[in-house]
C-alpha positions in Angstrom: -40.2 20.4 16.8 -39.5 21.2 20.4 -41.0 24.4 21.2 -43.9 24.9 18.8 -43.7 28.5 20.0 -40.3 29.0 18.5 -39.7 32.0 16.4 -38.2 31.4 12.9 -34.8 32.5 14.1 -34.9 30.2 17.1 -36.0 27.3 14.9 -33.1 27.8 12.5 -30.6 28.2 15.3 -31.9 25.1 17.0 -31.4 23.0 13.9 -27.9 24.4 13.3 -26.7 23.7 16.8 -24.7 20.5 17.4 -25.2 18.2 20.4 -22.1 19.2 22.4 -20.3 17.4 25.3 -17.5 19.0 27.1 -16.1 20.5 30.3 -18.1 23.6 31.3 -16.5 26.1 33.7 -19.5 25.9 36.0 -21.3 22.7 35.2 -18.3 20.4 34.8 -18.5 17.6 32.2 -22.0 17.8 30.7 -24.1 18.3 27.6 -24.4 21.8 26.4 -28.0 23.2 26.8 -27.4 26.2 24.6 -25.0 27.6 22.1 -23.5 29.8 24.8 -22.7 26.8 27.0 -21.2 25.0 24.0 -19.0 28.0 23.3 -17.9 28.1 27.0 -16.7 24.5 26.8 -13.9 25.6 24.5 -11.8 23.9 21.9 -11.9 20.4 23.4 -15.7 20.0 23.4 -17.0 17.1 21.3 -19.8 17.3 18.8 -21.5 14.0 19.8 -23.9 13.9 16.8 -21.1 14.5 14.3 -19.0 11.7 15.8 -22.0 9.3 16.0 -23.1 9.8 12.4 -19.6 9.9 10.9 -18.4 6.8 12.6 -21.7 5.0 12.2 -21.8 5.7 8.4 -18.1 4.7 8.1 -18.9 1.4 9.8 -21.9 0.9 7.4 -19.6 1.5 4.4 -17.1 -1.0 5.7 -19.8 -3.6 6.5 -21.5 -3.3 3.1 -18.3 -3.6 1.1 -17.0 -6.4 3.2 -20.3 -8.2 2.8 -20.1 -7.9 -0.9 -16.4 -9.0 -1.0 -17.3 -12.2 1.0 -20.3 -13.1 -1.1 -18.9 -12.1 -4.5 -19.2 -14.9 -7.1 -18.7 -15.4 -10.8 -22.3 -16.1 -11.3 -25.2 -13.7 -11.7 -24.2 -10.7 -9.4 -26.7 -9.2 -7.0 -27.7 -5.5 -7.3 -25.5 -4.6 -4.4 -22.5 -6.4 -6.0 -23.1 -4.6 -9.3 -23.1 -1.3 -7.5 -19.9 -2.0 -5.5 -18.1 -3.3 -8.6 -19.2 -0.2 -10.5 -17.9 2.1 -7.7 -14.6 0.2 -7.4 -14.1 0.4 -11.2 -15.0 4.1 -11.3 -12.6 5.0 -8.5 -9.8 2.8 -9.9 -10.1 4.5 -13.3 -10.0 7.9 -11.7 -6.8 7.0 -9.8 -5.1 5.5 -12.9 -5.8 8.6 -14.9 -4.8 11.2 -12.2 -2.2 9.7 -9.9 1.2 9.4 -11.6 3.1 7.8 -8.8 3.1 4.3 -7.4 1.2 3.5 -4.2 -1.2 0.8 -3.2 -2.9 3.2 -0.7 -4.3 5.8 -3.1 -7.1 3.7 -4.7 -8.5 2.3 -1.4 -8.2 5.7 0.2 -10.0 7.4 -2.7 -12.8 4.8 -2.6 -13.2 5.3 1.1 -13.3 9.1 0.8 -15.9 9.1 -2.0 -18.2 6.6 -0.4 -17.9 7.9 3.2 -18.5 11.5 2.2 -21.4 10.5 -0.1 -23.0 8.6 2.8 -22.6 11.6 5.2 -23.9 14.0 2.5 -26.9 11.9 1.7 -28.2 12.3 5.3 -29.1 15.9 4.1 -32.1 14.3 2.3 -33.7 13.1 5.5 -36.5 15.4 6.5 -35.0 18.1 8.7 -37.4 17.6 11.7 -37.6 13.7 11.7 -34.4 12.7 13.5 -34.1 15.8 15.7 -37.7 15.3 17.0 -36.9 11.6 17.6 -33.8 12.6 19.5 -35.9 15.0 21.6 -38.3 12.2 22.5 -35.5 9.9 23.5 -33.9 12.7 25.5 -37.3 13.3 27.3 -37.3 9.7 28.4 -34.0 10.3 30.2 -35.4 13.5 31.8 -33.8 16.0 29.4 -35.7 19.2 28.4 -36.6 18.6 24.7 -36.0 22.3 23.9 -32.3 21.8 24.9 -31.8 18.6 22.9 -29.8 19.3 19.7 -29.2 16.8 17.0 -27.6 17.5 13.7 -27.6 14.5 11.3 -25.3 15.7 8.5 -21.6 15.4 9.6 -20.3 17.4 6.6 -22.2 20.4 7.8 -19.9 20.5 10.8 -16.6 22.3 9.8 -14.8 20.3 12.5 -15.5 17.1 10.5 -14.5 18.4 7.1 -11.4 20.1 8.5 -10.5 16.8 10.3 -10.7 14.9 7.0 -8.7 17.6 5.1 -6.0 17.6 7.7 -5.6 13.9 7.3 -5.2 14.4 3.6 -2.7 17.2 4.4 -0.7 14.8 6.6 -0.5 12.4 3.6 0.6 15.2 1.3 3.6 15.9 3.7 4.3 12.2 4.0 4.3 11.5 0.3 6.4 14.7 -0.4 9.1 13.7 2.0 9.0 10.0 1.0 9.4 10.9 -2.7 11.8 13.7 -2.5 13.5 13.2 0.8 13.5 15.8 3.6 16.1 18.0 1.8 14.1 17.8 -1.4 11.0 18.8 0.4 12.7 21.8 2.1 14.2 22.8 -1.3 10.7 22.7 -2.9 9.5 25.1 -0.2 12.5 27.5 -0.5 13.7 27.3 -4.2 10.3 27.6 -6.0 8.5 29.2 -7.7 11.3 31.8 -8.3 14.6 30.2 -9.3 17.7 31.8 -10.6 21.3 30.7 -11.4 22.6 33.7 -9.4 23.2 32.2 -5.9 23.0 35.5 -4.1 19.7 36.4 -5.7 18.4 32.9 -4.9 19.3 33.3 -1.2 17.5 36.6 -1.2 14.4 34.9 -2.8 14.2 32.2 -0.2 11.9 34.1 2.2 9.6 35.0 -0.7 9.5 31.5 -2.1 8.9 30.0 1.4 6.0 32.3 2.1 4.4 31.6 -1.3 4.9 27.8 -1.1 3.6 27.6 2.5 0.5 29.6 1.7 -0.1 27.3 -1.3 0.5 24.2 0.8 -1.8 25.3 3.6 -4.5 26.4 1.1 -5.0 22.8 0.1 -6.6 21.4 3.3 -8.4 24.7 4.0 -10.0 24.7 0.5 -10.9 21.0 0.8 -12.6 21.5 4.1 -14.4 24.8 3.4 -15.7 23.8 0.0 -17.4 20.6 1.3 -18.6 22.3 4.5 -20.0 25.4 2.7 -21.9 23.6 0.0 -23.6 21.1 2.5 -24.2 23.8 5.1 -26.0 26.0 2.5 -28.0 23.0 1.3 -29.1 22.1 4.9 -30.0 25.7 5.5 -32.3 25.7 2.4 -34.0 22.5 3.6 -34.6 24.2 7.0 -36.1 27.3 5.3 -38.3 25.0 3.1 -39.5 23.2 6.3 -40.7 26.5 7.6 -43.1 27.3 4.8 -46.0 25.0 5.9 -48.3 23.9 3.0 -45.7 24.8 0.4 -43.1 22.4 1.9 -43.7 19.4 -0.4 -43.7 21.2 -3.8 -40.6 23.1 -2.8 -38.8 20.2 -1.0 -39.0 17.7 -3.9 -37.3 19.7 -6.7 -34.6 20.9 -4.3 -34.0 17.4 -3.0 -33.6 16.1 -6.6 -31.1 18.9 -7.4 -29.3 18.4 -4.1 -28.6 14.8 -5.1 -26.3 16.2 -7.7 -24.6 18.5 -5.2 -24.2 15.6 -2.7 -22.5 13.4 -5.3 -20.4 16.2 -6.9 -19.0 17.3 -3.6 -17.9 13.8 -2.7 -16.3 13.4 -6.1 -14.5 16.8 -5.9 -13.1 16.0 -2.5 -11.9 12.6 -3.8 -10.4 14.0 -7.0 -8.6 16.9 -5.3 -7.1 14.4 -2.8 -5.8 12.3 -5.7 -4.4 15.4 -7.5 -2.7 16.8 -4.4 -1.1 13.4 -3.6 0.0 13.0 -7.2 1.6 16.5 -7.1 3.3 15.5 -3.8 5.1 12.7 -5.6 6.2 14.7 -8.6 9.6 16.5 -8.8 9.6 20.2 -9.6 12.0 21.4 -12.1 
């Protein structure tokens, strides 16, 4: 790792810092050389490593599934074809059992969510120093100070990525709610539930309370989606970093945690997918 003279705190902070590009008040458009510079770049700064890995793994997912679709045959399937068919069947069954509306988008969306998040999560199993050190060497070839080259490889440990995905799901929730119930029905859902009474005056008085409760419930959906995925993967990455600091004990500690972490990686992708299906199913259902 850059800076073998790093303290434990500096080592951890270096691993948890994203490669950030943005407009610095003094340096102009540039890469951040520290967490302070990244903070000074403000809201519109871009986490280059998050974008690189998330888009790259998304393209990998599309390429593999398209490759299998083009080469699929009725003969003896390849191992990759078996895996893809198993994934498609698993997701299709999950959608059929959970989504009660009618939409040709939900199944492909769910498959994309599960596989994409799984691929991003599985990057957490790559040894924590391998790719960052490689990035530092590449940066040194271009004249960068290796100590100021940051490179996180797990996109789902960046809350910006998880929040971006959850906001996309939130937009779909709003879209399906309005499409299924109409704009007036959507507004009525926000203002006439959960407290409903035949007394019109009382119902009018309850509108602010209903609106507050329903808006909080609605906004909690994307926030919980984002923070659940981010929190679990961030904690897992932090444990891998701590294990990497223990020297000779690294291997006996790393292997069992990596095996257990495979469960977390898969489970978090599954939970994000299932909650997306559930939320979109709820958006298409009428409240009584």
